[in-house]
C-alpha positions as CSV (number, residue, x, y, z in Angstrom):
1,M,5.2,-11.1,51.9
2,K,3.2,-8.0,51.8
3,Q,6.1,-6.0,50.0
4,Y,6.3,-8.9,47.5
5,N,2.5,-8.6,46.7
6,L,2.7,-4.8,46.5
7,V,5.4,-5.1,43.8
8,G,3.4,-7.7,41.9
9,I,0.4,-5.5,42.0
10,L,2.5,-2.5,40.7
11,I,4.0,-4.7,37.9
12,A,0.4,-5.7,37.0
13,V,-0.8,-2.2,36.8
14,I,2.2,-1.0,34.7
15,I,1.5,-4.0,32.4
16,S,-2.1,-3.0,32.2
17,F,-1.6,0.5,31.3
18,A,0.9,-0.5,28.7
19,G,-1.9,-2.5,27.2
20,V,-4.2,0.2,27.0
21,A,-1.6,2.4,25.6
22,D,-1.0,-0.1,22.8
23,A,-4.8,-0.4,22.2
24,Q,-5.0,3.2,21.5
25,E,-1.8,3.5,19.8
26,N,-3.5,3.9,16.5
27,P,-6.5,6.2,16.5
28,Y,-7.3,5.7,12.7
29,E,-7.5,2.0,13.2
30,S,-10.7,0.4,11.5
31,M,-12.2,-3.0,11.0
32,P,-9.8,-5.5,9.2
33,V,-10.9,-6.9,6.0
34,K,-10.4,-10.2,4.3
35,D,-10.0,-10.9,0.5
36,T,-10.9,-14.2,-1.3
37,D,-7.7,-15.7,-0.8
38,G,-8.4,-15.3,3.1
39,N,-5.5,-12.7,3.4
40,V,-6.4,-10.3,6.3
41,Y,-5.5,-6.6,5.8
42,K,-5.1,-3.9,8.6
43,T,-7.3,-0.8,7.7
44,I,-7.6,3.0,8.5
45,I,-10.5,5.2,8.7
46,L,-9.4,8.6,7.3
47,E,-11.8,11.8,6.5
48,D,-12.1,10.6,2.9
49,G,-12.9,7.2,3.7
50,V,-11.5,3.9,4.8
51,W,-8.1,2.4,3.3
52,M,-6.1,-0.7,3.5
53,A,-3.1,-0.1,5.6
54,E,-1.2,-2.8,3.7
55,N,-0.6,-3.7,0.0
56,L,-2.9,-6.2,-1.7
57,R,-1.5,-9.6,-1.8
58,T,-4.3,-11.7,-3.3
59,T,-4.0,-14.4,-6.0
60,K,-7.6,-14.5,-6.9
61,F,-10.3,-11.9,-8.1
62,N,-13.3,-11.4,-5.8
63,D,-15.4,-13.8,-7.9
64,G,-12.8,-16.7,-6.9
65,T,-11.1,-16.6,-10.3
66,P,-7.2,-17.2,-10.1
67,I,-5.1,-14.6,-11.3
68,P,-2.4,-16.0,-13.7
69,L,1.0,-15.8,-12.0
70,I,3.8,-14.3,-14.2
71,K,7.3,-15.6,-13.2
72,D,9.8,-14.1,-15.8
73,R,10.4,-10.5,-15.9
74,G,10.4,-10.6,-19.6
75,A,6.9,-12.1,-19.7
76,W,5.3,-9.1,-18.3
77,K,5.9,-6.8,-21.2
78,A,4.2,-9.4,-23.7
79,T,1.2,-10.0,-21.4
80,K,-2.0,-8.2,-22.4
81,S,-4.2,-9.7,-19.7
82,P,-4.5,-9.8,-16.2
83,G,-1.2,-11.1,-14.0
84,Y,0.4,-10.9,-10.8
85,G,3.8,-11.7,-9.4
86,W,6.2,-11.1,-6.6
87,Y,9.1,-8.9,-6.1
88,K,12.3,-10.6,-7.3
89,E,9.9,-13.4,-8.1
90,D,10.1,-14.4,-4.4
91,A,6.7,-15.2,-2.5
92,G,8.5,-14.7,0.7
93,Y,7.7,-11.0,0.2
94,K,4.1,-11.4,0.2
95,K,3.6,-10.6,3.8
96,S,5.7,-7.4,3.9
97,I,5.1,-5.7,0.6
98,G,2.4,-7.6,-1.0
99,A,2.0,-8.7,-4.7
100,I,2.7,-6.6,-8.0
101,Y,0.1,-6.5,-10.7
102,N,-0.3,-5.1,-14.1
103,W,-3.1,-2.7,-14.9
104,H,-4.8,-5.4,-16.8
105,A,-5.8,-6.9,-13.5
106,V,-6.7,-3.6,-12.1
107,G,-8.7,-2.7,-14.9
108,T,-11.1,-5.9,-14.4
109,K,-12.6,-4.0,-11.2
110,K,-12.3,-7.4,-9.4
111,L,-9.0,-7.1,-7.7
112,C,-10.0,-5.5,-4.5
113,P,-12.4,-7.4,-2.0
114,D,-16.1,-7.1,-2.4
115,G,-17.1,-3.5,-1.5
116,W,-13.7,-2.0,-2.2
117,H,-11.8,-0.7,-5.1
118,V,-8.6,0.6,-6.5
119,P,-8.6,4.2,-6.0
120,A,-8.7,6.6,-8.9
121,E,-6.0,9.3,-9.2
122,E,-8.0,11.9,-7.6
123,E,-8.5,9.8,-4.4
124,W,-4.8,9.3,-4.1
125,I,-4.0,13.0,-4.7
126,D,-6.6,14.0,-2.0
127,L,-5.1,11.5,0.3
128,M,-1.6,12.6,-0.2
129,E,-2.4,16.3,0.0
130,Y,-4.1,16.0,3.3
131,A,-2.8,12.9,4.7
132,G,-5.5,12.1,7.0
133,T,-5.5,15.7,8.4
134,A,-7.7,18.8,7.4
135,E,-4.6,20.8,6.7
136,R,-3.4,21.1,3.2
137,S,0.5,20.7,3.2
138,G,3.2,19.6,0.6
139,D,5.0,17.8,3.3
140,N,2.0,15.6,4.0
141,P,2.7,12.8,1.4
142,A,6.0,11.6,3.1
143,R,3.9,11.2,6.2
144,L,2.6,8.1,4.7
145,K,6.0,6.2,4.8
146,E,7.0,3.9,7.4
147,A,9.5,5.9,9.6
148,G,13.2,5.0,9.9
149,T,15.4,3.0,7.6
150,A,14.7,-0.6,8.4
151,H,12.8,-0.9,5.0
152,W,13.4,2.5,3.3
153,K,16.9,3.7,2.3
154,S,18.3,6.8,4.2
155,P,17.5,9.6,4.5
156,N,13.7,8.7,4.2
157,E,12.8,12.2,3.9
158,G,9.8,13.5,6.2
159,A,8.8,9.8,7.1
160,T,6.5,9.8,10.2
161,N,3.7,7.1,9.3
162,S,1.6,9.4,11.4
163,I,-1.6,7.9,10.2
164,F,-0.4,4.4,10.1
165,F,-0.4,4.1,6.4
166,N,2.5,1.9,6.5
167,A,4.0,2.7,3.0
168,L,7.0,0.4,2.3
169,P,9.2,0.3,-0.7
170,A,7.7,-2.2,-2.9
171,G,8.9,-4.3,-5.8
172,E,7.9,-3.0,-9.3
173,I,8.6,-3.7,-13.0
174,S,8.7,-0.9,-15.3
175,Y,10.1,-0.5,-18.9
176,F,10.2,3.3,-18.6
177,Y,13.3,3.0,-16.3
178,T,15.6,0.4,-14.7
179,D,14.3,-1.5,-11.7
180,A,14.3,0.7,-8.6
181,D,17.2,-0.1,-6.0
182,S,16.0,-1.7,-2.8
183,G,14.3,0.8,-0.2
184,T,14.2,3.7,-2.7
185,R,10.7,4.2,-3.8
186,T,7.0,2.8,-3.9
187,T,4.6,3.1,-6.7
188,W,0.9,2.0,-6.7
189,W,-1.4,1.7,-9.6
190,T,-4.3,4.1,-9.8
191,S,-7.6,3.0,-11.6
192,S,-7.3,5.9,-13.7
193,E,-6.5,5.4,-17.5
194,D,-4.4,8.2,-19.1
195,K,-6.7,10.1,-21.3
196,S,-4.2,13.0,-22.1
197,D,-3.7,11.8,-25.6
198,N,-6.8,9.6,-26.0
199,S,-4.7,6.5,-25.9
200,P,-5.8,3.3,-23.9
201,M,-2.2,2.0,-23.7
202,N,-1.3,3.8,-20.4
203,A,-2.7,4.2,-16.9
204,L,-1.6,6.6,-14.1
205,T,0.5,5.7,-11.1
206,T,1.4,7.5,-7.9
207,G,4.0,6.9,-5.4
208,L,6.8,8.0,-2.9
209,S,10.3,8.4,-2.8
210,Y,13.1,7.8,0.0
211,D,14.8,11.2,-0.8
212,F,12.0,13.7,-1.1
213,R,8.7,14.5,0.5
214,S,6.5,15.2,-2.2
215,R,4.6,12.4,-4.0
216,T,5.8,10.9,-7.4
217,G,3.3,9.9,-10.2
218,G,3.2,9.3,-13.9
219,T,1.8,7.3,-16.7
220,N,2.8,3.9,-17.4
221,P,2.1,0.9,-19.8
222,K,-0.5,-1.3,-18.6
223,E,1.9,-4.1,-18.9
224,D,4.2,-2.8,-16.1
225,A,3.8,-4.0,-12.6
226,F,3.2,-2.2,-9.4
227,A,1.4,-2.5,-6.1
228,V,-2.1,-1.9,-5.2
229,R,-3.9,-0.5,-2.3
230,C,-7.7,-0.7,-1.8
231,K,-10.1,1.8,-0.6
232,K,-13.7,1.0,0.7
233,D,-16.6,2.1,-1.4
234,N,-18.7,5.0,-0.2
């Protein structure tokens, strides 16, 4: 009987230590945040502030106003007002990769929860250059990606998810190129408009790819649809 009790105690101790290890697994973990829809997001606290660790999936602005749903791929290009949709027009992707939005929704500055904002290009660059550390390194951006090939296509270069940013290949609609193959890249809107030619027609994007370590980025028509991450206001 005593032997069985000892075994039980040892198992309880092991489980207890495992629970402690799991609780300390993410040293960057911060308080979750909820959007107007009631969706709750994991967050991480880094040197430059607090970021969502998931893509936005709200269907309402932070004042409660519904965002129009765009269902047909061809309708995005003709839409000059805020809109959101789902990868492959399938809401089943909501929890994993979130929604996709045109920049007209970003430009309202009401897309993120109160006290949060869509990061400007400079904030994204800072995040990707440091990737949560004090060391500048060209390899750091890839560390934002979820490791392995469960969602990313092989070889998923440089992916470690070392700061628990959980970057996944998300759906997108762009008229600059054909749709990305599944698992190949993710692109996020920034809040920065393209001022290079004094044209209000485009906004800046940033992203990651499965086949190299450095960040991607560019300028896209505001009617394109990409994922969105939010950052807490200072």
